[in-house]
C-alpha positions in Angstrom: 107.3 -6.0 46.7 107.2 -9.9 46.6 109.7 -11.5 44.5 110.7 -15.4 44.2 113.4 -17.0 42.2 112.4 -19.7 39.8 115.0 -22.3 41.4 114.1 -21.6 45.1 111.2 -22.6 47.5 110.8 -19.2 49.3 110.0 -15.9 48.7 111.2 -12.3 49.3 109.2 -9.7 50.8 110.0 -6.1 50.9 107.6 -3.8 52.2 107.6 -0.2 50.2 105.6 3.0 51.1 106.6 4.4 47.5 105.9 3.2 44.2 108.0 0.4 42.6 111.2 2.2 40.9 109.9 5.6 42.0 113.4 7.0 41.8 113.3 6.6 38.0 109.4 8.0 37.6 108.8 11.4 36.4 108.5 13.8 39.5 109.6 10.8 41.9 105.8 10.2 43.0 105.9 9.5 46.6 109.7 9.9 47.4 110.7 13.2 49.7 114.1 14.3 50.1 115.5 14.7 53.3 118.1 16.6 54.7 121.0 16.0 57.2 118.8 17.3 60.2 115.7 15.7 59.3 114.2 13.0 61.9 114.6 9.4 60.6 111.7 7.4 59.8 109.9 5.1 61.5 107.2 2.5 60.5 105.9 -0.8 62.1 104.6 -3.7 59.8 102.7 -6.6 61.5 102.2 -9.6 58.9 100.3 -12.6 59.9 100.5 -16.1 58.1 98.2 -19.1 58.4 98.8 -22.5 56.5 96.4 -23.1 53.7 94.6 -26.4 54.6 92.3 -27.8 52.0 
């Protein structure tokens, strides 16, 4: 998810592995409830940025 406040010159990036607002969608698509004995989820994300030169 990418978000920017109108008055700011930066953005916030929140990686997601589920649809936006999945908790409120019928059937909670992409979400799986875990019990206390479940192993924690581990993920890795690599971002590469480059300056746009015109």
